[in-house]
DOLODREN-754887 format. One line per 8 residues: number of its first residue (from 0); their letters; for each residue x, y, z of C-alpha. Coordinates in steps of 0.02 Angstrom, whole numbers, plus 50000, padded with zeros to 5 digits. Layout:
% DOLODREN-754887
NUM = a = X Y Z; ...
% end
This chain:
% DOLODREN-754887
0 = xxxxxxxx = 55398 48360 43025; 55277 48462 42908; 55129 48397 42998; 55204 48433 43165; 55237 48618 43115; 55063 48636 43058; 54998 48575 43227; 55107 48698 43319
8 = xxxxxxxx = 55059 48843 43214; 54873 48800 43236; 54831 48787 43053; 54819 48603 43075; 54676 48612 43192; 54581 48741 43082; 54590 48632 42927; 54551 48463 43016
16 = xxxxxxxx = 54447 48482 43169; 54460 48338 43292; 54317 48285 43412; 54330 48182 43568; 54154 48110 43550; 54018 48091 43428; 53910 48210 43527; 54033 48351 43513
24 = xxxxxxxx = 54046 48323 43321; 53863 48327 43299; 53820 48475 43398; 53977 48580 43382; 54087 48641 43243; 54234 48682 43339; 54321 48653 43509; 54322 48800 43623
32 = xxxxxxxx = 54460 48844 43750; 54423 48814 43933; 54473 49005 43970; 54447 49161 43879; 54544 49323 43895; 54472 49474 43976; 54541 49644 44021; 54493 49750 44163
40 = xxxxxxxx = 54521 49936 44177; 54622 49988 44329; 54582 50158 44412; 54723 50278 44388; 54816 50176 44262; 54803 50185 44071; 54847 49997 44045; 54708 49863 44080
48 = xxxxxxxx = 54741 49710 44186; 54728 49547 44091; 54618 49407 44159; 54567 49234 44103; 54384 49188 44141; 54301 49008 44119; 54228 48988 43946; 54041 48951 43964
56 = xxxxxxxx = 54036 48873 43791; 54182 48750 43836; 54090 48700 43997; 53941 48667 43895; 54035 48561 43772; 54114 48461 43912; 53946 48437 44006; 53861 48382 43844
64 = xxxxxxxx = 54001 48262 43792; 54003 48176 43966; 53810 48168 44013; 53717 48198 43848; 53629 48352 43785; 53485 48360 43910; 53580 48299 44067; 53731 48406 44019
72 = xxxxxxxx = 53629 48559 44019; 53552 48522 44188; 53721 48486 44261; 53789 48646 44193; 53650 48745 44273; 53666 48660 44437; 53856 48694 44440; 53835 48881 44403
80 = xxxxxxxx = 53699 48890 44543; 53814 48812 44666; 53961 48928 44625; 53836 49081 44652; 53777 48998 44815; 53956 48969 44874; 54008 49149 44831; 53872 49233 44931
88 = xxxxxxxx = 53887 49102 45082; 54075 49152 45093; 54026 49339 45087; 53895 49310 45219; 54016 49213 45330; 54169 49322 45323; 54109 49498 45282; 54100 49617 45424
96 = xxxxxxxx = 53936 49706 45464; 53991 49881 45414; 54040 49827 45240; 53891 49800 45129; 53873 49786 44937; 53772 49932 44874; 53646 49891 44742; 53660 49977 44578
104 = xxxxxxxx = 53575 49913 44418; 53411 49840 44431; 53346 49933 44586; 53157 49951 44594; 53083 50130 44564; 53056 50235 44719; 52953 50380 44646; 52786 50414 44731
112 = xxxxxxxx = 52757 50599 44673; 52681 50662 44512; 52763 50786 44399; 52649 50920 44460; 52708 50896 44638; 52892 50889 44575; 52860 51071 44488; 52789 51133 44652
120 = xxxxxxxx = 52933 51075 44751; 53056 51157 44633; 52964 51319 44626; 52946 51326 44816; 53128 51299 44841; 53179 51435 44702; 53056 51560 44776; 53136 51536 44950
128 = xxxxxxxx = 53308 51576 44891; 53369 51400 44912; 53432 51390 44731; 53566 51521 44724; 53635 51441 44561; 53639 51478 44377; 53620 51293 44331; 53489 51255 44208
136 = xxxxxxxx = 53339 51152 44279; 53305 50980 44215; 53199 50967 44056; 53106 50821 44133; 53023 50941 44252; 52906 51013 44113; 52908 51190 44182; 52824 51302 44061
144 = xxxxxxxx = 52868 51472 44127; 53026 51550 44191; 53036 51558 44380; 53098 51714 44469; 53252 51687 44583; 53276 51801 44727; 53453 51719 44769; 53520 51771 44596
152 = xxxxxxxx = 53567 51942 44534; 53496 52001 44365; 53585 51933 44215; 53682 52072 44130; 53623 52090 43945; 53791 52103 43876; 53758 52049 43697; 53618 52061 43578
160 = xxxxxxxx = 53508 51910 43562; 53574 51862 43389; 53749 51846 43449; 53700 51731 43604; 53739 51551 43598; 53590 51445 43542; 53482 51348 43664; 53355 51217 43651
168 = xxxxxxxx = 53172 51255 43644; 53150 51164 43807; 53294 51239 43909; 53230 51326 44063; 53324 51429 44185; 53279 51542 44332; 53279 51723 44310; 53376 51824 44443
176 = xxxxxxxx = 53299 51969 44529; 53401 51975 44689; 53548 52082 44752; 53705 52112 44667; 53855 52007 44704; 54024 52087 44742; 54171 51957 44740; 54303 51979 44876
184 = xxxxxxxx = 54488 51980 44863; 54537 51911 45035; 54713 51921 45097; 54802 51952 45259; 54862 52138 45273; 55042 52188 45328; 55088 52174 45459; 54967 52052 45522
192 = xxxxxxxx = 55011 51908 45408; 55048 51771 45527; 54866 51710 45520; 54727 51712 45387; 54592 51832 45406; 54422 51777 45488; 54291 51770 45347; 54189 51923 45320
200 = xxxxxxxx = 54018 51906 45410; 53881 51872 45289; 53996 51815 45146; 53942 51678 45031; 54037 51547 44942; 53979 51539 44752; 53971 51350 44742; 53940 51358 44550
208 = xxxxxxxx = 54121 51422 44536; 54182 51293 44670; 54108 51157 44558; 54204 51230 44405; 54367 51205 44491; 54327 51046 44590; 54206 50937 44500; 54283 50757 44480
216 = xxxxxxxx = 54167 50726 44334; 54262 50861 44245; 54423 50786 44280; 54473 50911 44414; 54613 50868 44543; 54581 50871 44727; 54754 50958 44738; 54705 51096 44625
224 = xxxxxxxx = 54533 51118 44707; 54619 51144 44874; 54725 51276 44798; 54582 51372 44734; 54485 51363 44900; 54627 51415 45007; 54688 51561 44893; 54502 51625 44864
232 = xxxxxxxx = 54478 51622 45051; 54643 51711 45095; 54705 51561 45191; 54884 51578 45118; 54909 51730 45226; 55071 51804 45169; 55134 51646 45086; 55059 51677 44908
240 = xxxxxxxx = 55170 51613 44781; 55054 51630 44626; 55072 51788 44511; 54945 51861 44394; 54761 51904 44395; 54664 51787 44511; 54496 51845 44476; 54439 51679 44408
248 = xxxxxxxx = 54484 51601 44578; 54378 51718 44680; 54226 51619 44736; 54174 51721 44896; 54057 51863 44872; 53946 51991 44976; 53764 52028 44934; 53736 52213 44911
256 = xxxxxxxx = 53566 52295 44920; 53536 52414 44782; 53368 52484 44739; 53424 52502 44561; 53415 52312 44536; 53310 52265 44392; 53270 52099 44317; 53335 52072 44141
264 = xxxxxxxx = 53242 51931 44062; 53333 51795 43982; 53286 51805 43796; 53299 51620 43778; 53159 51597 43892; 53043 51738 43839; 52932 51628 43737; 52958 51462 43826
272 = xxxxxxxx = 52839 51342 43744; 52679 51285 43838; 52726 51094 43829; 52793 50960 43942; 52981 50979 43908; 53069 50825 43860; 52904 50737 43808; 52840 50707 43633
280 = xxxxxxxx = 52692 50805 43587; 52593 50650 43547; 52615 50600 43739; 52576 50770 43805; 52399 50706 43865; 52487 50609 44004; 52566 50739 44117; 52662 50602 44209
288 = xxxxxxxx = 52738 50527 44046; 52917 50477 44077; 52907 50455 44265; 52918 50277 44338; 52805 50257 44490; 52855 50140 44627; 52769 49974 44612; 52635 49926 44732
296 = xxxxxxxx = 52595 50096 44792; 52489 50248 44733; 52536 50421 44692; 52542 50537 44841; 52362 50600 44850; 52318 50737 44891; 52454 50843 44818; 52600 50885 44924
304 = xxxxxxxx = 52557 51012 45057; 52683 51154 45074; 52679 51318 45174; 52706 51484 45086; 52881 51503 45027; 53005 51576 45142; 53054 51760 45112; 53230 51775 45048
312 = xxxxxxxx = 53321 51898 45159; 53503 51945 45118; 53625 51962 45252; 53626 52157 45250; 53436 52158 45270; 53422 52064 45430; 53391 52156 45594; 53515 52042 45685
320 = xxxxxxxx = 53672 51944 45621; 53580 51779 45648; 53431 51736 45532; 53303 51633 45629; 53244 51548 45468; 53425 51489 45442; 53499 51445 45615; 53682 51406 45618
328 = xxxxxxxx = 53676 51241 45716; 53806 51091 45685; 53724 50934 45728; 53813 50780 45777; 53750 50604 45839; 53840 50490 45956; 53800 50325 46039; 53892 50235 46170
336 = xxxxxxxx = 54030 50284 46294; 54102 50462 46260; 54285 50442 46181; 54418 50541 46106; 54318 50549 45935; 54180 50668 45990; 54301 50750 46104; 54420 50801 45959
344 = xxxxxxxx = 54268 50846 45844; 54215 50971 45974; 54395 51035 45999; 54407 51065 45813; 54246 51166 45815; 54320 51283 45946; 54484 51295 45858; 54414 51346 45684
352 = xxxxxxxx = 54233 51422 45704; 54190 51604 45756; 54131 51559 45928; 54178 51729 46003; 54275 51642 46134; 54422 51774 46112; 54301 51905 46179; 54248 51923 46358
360 = xxxxxxxx = 54087 52000 46307; 54018 51956 46140; 53932 52101 46052; 53752 52086 45989; 53797 52154 45824; 53950 52043 45794; 53950 51896 45672; 53821 51761 45702
368 = xxxxxxxx = 53893 51627 45819; 53876 51453 45760; 53811 51325 45892; 53864 51134 45911; 53722 51020 45965; 53793 50849 46012; 53652 50727 46010; 53678 50591 46136
376 = xxxxxxxx = 53583 50411 46116; 53621 50349 46291; 53588 50161 46256; 53583 50043 46110; 53502 50108 45949; 53354 49999 45976; 53315 50048 46151; 53199 50174 46224
384 = xxxxxxxx = 53270 50304 46353; 53199 50295 46533; 53115 50444 46617; 53275 50496 46701; 53386 50481 46542; 53422 50670 46538; 53488 50680 46714; 53576 50514 46690
392 = xxxxxxxx = 53662 50579 46524; 53731 50734 46604; 53799 50639 46761; 53885 50516 46646; 53958 50664 46542; 54019 50749 46705; 54111 50583 46758; 54187 50558 46587
400 = xxxxxxxx = 54361 50644 46566; 54332 50660 46373; 54165 50750 46396; 54185 50844 46564; 54280 50992 46493; 54144 51048 46379; 54020 51063 46524; 54123 51220 46586
408 = xxxxxxxx = 54017 51370 46584; 54134 51465 46468; 54061 51346 46324; 53879 51341 46374; 53835 51467 46237; 53918 51372 46090; 53916 51183 46142; 53754 51102 46201
416 = xxxxxxxx = 53722 50917 46233; 53548 50849 46183; 53462 50687 46224; 53403 50592 46077; 53233 50504 46090; 53184 50412 45927; 53002 50420 45968; 52999 50600 46009
424 = xxxxxxxx = 53099 50647 45858; 52987 50547 45733; 52833 50622 45808; 52910 50792 45783; 52920 50765 45595; 52738 50811 45522; 52771 50706 45370; 52800 50550 45478
432 = xxxxxxxx = 52706 50579 45637; 52542 50487 45598; 52618 50343 45490; 52793 50290 45555; 52723 50176 45682; 52651 50067 45546; 52819 50022 45476; 52883 49852 45515
440 = xxxxxxxx = 53056 49914 45564; 53147 50077 45586; 53314 49996 45535; 53327 49991 45348; 53487 50017 45260; 53494 50004 45069; 53349 49884 45080; 53424 49771 45217
448 = xxxxxxxx = 53304 49770 45350; 53349 49727 45529; 53197 49681 45629; 53191 49727 45811; 53061 49619 45912; 52965 49700 46046; 52985 49672 46239; 52885 49538 46316
456 = xxxxxxxx = 52812 49647 46443; 52758 49787 46314; 52608 49790 46205; 52665 49754 46025; 52555 49894 45959; 52621 50035 46077; 52727 50179 46007; 52886 50112 46082
464 = xxxxxxxx = 52866 49929 46045; 52951 49939 45878; 53115 50010 45953; 53127 49907 46111; 53263 49779 46145; 53215 49596 46158; 53342 49544 46289; 53453 49621 46424
472 = xxxxxxxx = 53555 49470 46477; 53733 49506 46493; 53776 49370 46366; 53688 49477 46231; 53779 49639 46276; 53886 49626 46119; 53755 49567 45992; 53694 49682 45857
480 = xxxxxxxx = 53536 49738 45955; 53634 49787 46116; 53789 49860 46051; 53837 50038 46105; 53975 50105 45995; 54100 50012 45879; 54236 49943 45980; 54331 49853 45835
488 = xxxxxxxx = 54314 49828 45640; 54230 49661 45689; 54117 49724 45825; 54026 49868 45726; 53874 49953 45796; 53773 49940 45639; 53606 49990 45713; 53674 50152 45773
496 = xxxxxxxx = 53742 50190 45596; 53579 50155 45521; 53486 50259 45652; 53612 50401 45623; 53564 50389 45430; 53387 50437 45479; 53431 50555 45616; 53528 50679 45510
504 = xxxxxxxx = 53378 50709 45404; 53257 50733 45556; 53373 50847 45637; 53404 50969 45489; 53225 50962 45442; 53157 50999 45611; 53289 51117 45683; 53382 51177 45519
512 = xxxxxxxx = 53577 51176 45511; 53717 51062 45455; 53737 50886 45505; 53916 50802 45524; 53964 50628 45554; 54065 50608 45721; 54210 50551 45626; 54235 50726 45559
520 = xxxxxxxx = 54356 50859 45605; 54335 51049 45563; 54480 51127 45459; 54421 51305 45438; 54274 51422 45467; 54110 51379 45380; 54046 51560 45365; 54044 51556 45180
528 = xxxxxxxx = 53945 51390 45173; 53820 51456 45286; 53795 51602 45169; 53746 51485 45029; 53563 51443 45069; 53546 51295 44960; 53545 51122 45029; 53700 51014 44998
536 = xxxxxxxx = 53786 50852 45036; 53940 50788 44951; 53994 50660 44819; 54024 50474 44851; 54202 50472 44796; 54214 50428 44609; 54020 50385 44604; 53884 50502 44558
544 = xxxxxxxx = 53798 50470 44719; 53782 50567 44882; 53874 50540 45046; 53773 50618 45192; 53920 50625 45312; 53893 50815 45284; 53715 50871 45257; 53637 51041 45247
552 = xxxxxxxx = 53452 51053 45234; 53336 51204 45263; 53212 51196 45411; 53036 51136 45353; 53090 51138 45172; 52986 51068 45025; 53143 50957 44985; 53133 50886 45166
560 = xxxxxxxx = 52947 50854 45143; 52984 50761 44984; 53125 50649 45060; 53019 50606 45213; 52859 50559 45113; 52962 50461 44990; 53063 50371 45129; 52903 50326 45217
568 = xxxxxxxx = 52842 50236 45055; 53012 50147 45044; 53017 50073 45214; 53112 50225 45300; 53267 50190 45202; 53387 50336 45221; 53545 50250 45164; 53645 50376 45058
576 = xxxxxxxx = 53633 50270 44900; 53446 50252 44929; 53423 50439 44948; 53522 50462 44790; 53394 50362 44698; 53251 50462 44766; 53326 50620 44706; 53381 50556 44530
584 = xxxxxxxx = 53215 50473 44490; 53120 50637 44536; 53241 50748 44451; 53274 50842 44609; 53463 50819 44616; 53488 50999 44584; 53402 51052 44747; 53528 50948 44853
592 = xxxxxxxx = 53695 51005 44781; 53819 50867 44761; 53974 50951 44807; 54148 50869 44766; 54221 50768 44907; 54373 50874 44898; 54290 50998 45021; 54257 50876 45157
600 = xxxxxxxx = 54341 50716 45119; 54497 50755 45025; 54590 50586 45051; 54441 50481 44979; 54492 50472 44794; 54670 50438 44842; 54619 50289 44951; 54525 50218 44796
608 = xxxxxxxx = 54673 50231 44681; 54621 50391 44593; 54731 50542 44565; 54879 50463 44630; 54985 50546 44497; 54953 50718 44574; 54890 50681 44754; 54848 50823 44884
616 = xxxxxxxx = 54947 50849 45038; 54961 50742 45138; 54950 50591 45025; 54845 50452 45104; 54828 50286 45018; 54719 50214 45162; 54616 50309 45294; 54719 50216 45424
624 = xxxxxxxx = 54865 50326 45364; 54788 50470 45469; 54815 50365 45636; 54976 50260 45577; 55061 50381 45459; 55187 50281 45354; 55364 50297 45398; 55414 50367 45234
632 = xxxxxxxx = 55291 50511 45259; 55311 50529 45442; 55423 50687 45444; 55275 50794 45371; 55149 50794 45515; 55271 50866 45651; 55357 50983 45519; 55207 51048 45431
640 = xxxxxxxx = 55079 51043 45573; 54893 51089 45556; 54937 51210 45409; 54995 51060 45307; 54845 50957 45327; 54724 50967 45174; 54735 51161 45184; 54582 51237 45100
648 = xxxxxxxx = 54461 51095 45135; 54319 51139 45263; 54337 50972 45358; 54416 50799 45363; 54316 50638 45372; 54427 50487 45435; 54292 50359 45406; 54265 50258 45556
656 = xxxxxxxx = 54417 50194 45648; 54324 50225 45818; 54446 50101 45900; 54603 50187 45857; 54661 50316 45978; 54715 50488 45912; 54868 50488 46025; 54921 50325 46081
664 = xxxxxxxx = 55061 50390 46200; 54953 50520 46278; 54775 50446 46269; 54696 50566 46384; 54623 50746 46376; 54781 50851 46391; 54692 51021 46422; 54804 51097 46565
672 = xxxxxxxx = 54774 51138 46748; 54600 51204 46730; 54540 51026 46684; 54675 50917 46769; 54541 50826 46876; 54483 50734 46714; 54666 50709 46653; 54721 50627 46815
680 = xxxxxxxx = 54569 50515 46817; 54607 50465 46639; 54790 50433 46670; 54751 50326 46828; 54633 50219 46728; 54763 50181 46596; 54890 50151 46729; 54782 50040 46817
688 = xxxxxxxx = 54740 49940 46667; 54922 49924 46623; 54969 49872 46808; 54832 49743 46803; 54906 49665 46644; 55081 49667 46717; 55033 49590 46882; 54945 49452 46786
696 = xxxxxxxx = 55114 49417 46694; 55199 49419 46867; 55286 49590 46837; 55298 49740 46948; 55177 49884 46946; 55230 50033 46855; 55283 50181 46963; 55201 50359 46942
704 = xxxxxxxx = 55328 50458 46855; 55334 50632 46768; 55308 50649 46588; 55476 50638 46487; 55503 50693 46313; 55596 50534 46282; 55441 50429 46317; 55351 50505 46169
712 = xxxxxxxx = 55344 50421 46009; 55478 50477 45895; 55374 50500 45730; 55203 50589 45767; 55059 50537 45665; 54937 50657 45582; 54801 50611 45713; 54920 50655 45857
720 = xxxxxxxx = 54972 50815 45785; 54800 50880 45758; 54747 50822 45932; 54897 50914 46024; 54867 51067 45916; 54686 51082 45961; 54723 51043 46149; 54867 51181 46157
728 = xxxxxxxx = 54730 51315 46109; 54625 51262 46258; 54784 51272 46369; 54819 51448 46316; 54978 51404 46229; 54920 51463 46044; 54781 51555 45964; 54654 51487 45854
736 = xxxxxxxx = 54698 51455 45663; 54644 51642 45639; 54761 51710 45780; 54620 51730 45917; 54666 51685 46094; 54546 51600 46210; 54488 51711 46347; 54421 51633 46514
% end
């Protein structure tokens, strides 16, 4: 009994080890368990998830005891290789095309610019007023002097130098010499408190302050960020509950021209040392020390060619409300049949932006009207448009119920359809025009290259050969090369997604403006974002990477030149993860501000199990909740309406779901008598499809009946509520979110 107790407690094994073979006894001093414990951190929870993993040491013991030392080692390696191969084979077989595994550690370097060029890019952007931020510049740049910043006001010298917080000798900031800032207290004024006030023309959002309240890296909650955003913009219109001084939440300002402005030098930078910051003095002879160049390519030579910096002009100094150097153009890219997705994006634009449609005659001195350019790629992403493509595009739009309403003359000044031509667009980018044809493929996403062979009747060296389609057989209409739009989660138009990754940079660099993905809905006026002259995208959820579903680049900027030249040397890869590497390795992340996703993608963190202890309103655990709102939360959409949907955010990104209708019961454009031709056509198409299915099952055809409220779904989803809200504005049944009625 005593020996049995020792065996149960484990002390017997520790004192008298037992081996199953002489080999184990010779090469090992103990028997290892088959599995070892491992704990995994679960996002959003304090406890860790316990796991058991195979023990490599035990596997080695077993293989040696069975096959000997040499053969056992070979067997173990072969087994490990087989497991790795099986894992990737299963992933290749069952993973959908739109779901890829982004590479993280071990990515090869992408840098092709020397430090001198990086310094010139920074100074050009700052001198052009594209860095209206007080954030310090990266030490790795090696800037030796303080750069004047026309987009910042002078720093107030409130304390003597001896009382200032100490800073390092290599710390560099910009020196503001621009107009003063006056921060606004925006609220609805009685008795007009039913709707929030339209933003003040020329107002600017101080995104430094926004970052203070919204940065996920600083453990800020989306819920709290949205409250600051809506209160600072006056979107609470008469429903303010907070009490006390709210100056710290004011983030919108106006620039005031004042001839008394004087630059007050920052004492910490008066005697900036003449050395490469962040580099030891012994290495100062190498001006590019610390930079890792892309393997197999040379540095960009000659140095980067940049025009003269743009002259920064505050809003009050402009001769007209619109600045030609910073056009207010929203870009969107669409491939395939026109559906309810671009339809609702355009409606949300009309419902929220200051289009002037509430006025019969728009005054010339009124606020600058934003425009919406919807770029249509008429065929598959790899196809070349035919000579009559523009006429065909408009004929197709006119015959499509979802698109035809936006061809109405009332919208011609704010909504324009543009034909996308890949060859023409690439030739229009000076940084690419002479070299893009030498690339093996235009379709590169995160290092995954999709080759598109040339047509048999085309010269392989021609300009269009690299983007032609191999086959036009009907049997191939749904393969990767010939898809036009995503019909389901398993039939994903991956080539169009890759093309759009590149298109957004081209459009913003050539024409200026802001690009948005087509699965984006506007939720408020973007006046204050237009006022911020810096470039921006937003954060990839919890990761410190970019998501370019929203992208602002200045027209013809130095940053754009850097991105195109770098992408050219990296096989034209514009995947957001790869762009993140371009900027990080070049120390240029500060020039493309990575805004919190709360501003444009408020549900993302919640769908990835973050911040579920204090979620925003509404609370989505999956992006599909937008289209299929869970029953337990399904009272909110109808009761709260548009005002209850991520109030404060600038937009909402529903992440694909192209195949899910916004309004399953009324899946047609419901815009009233003025557009009833398209509505009747859409209704008839749905009824004909239902009747064909009924006749195939031996049932009677459906009669044409008047709509009844009892036919509607009982619980309305969020997608349905938003669609019907935007449509009611076009029908003239309600004003915009700012209380403005559409005038025809």
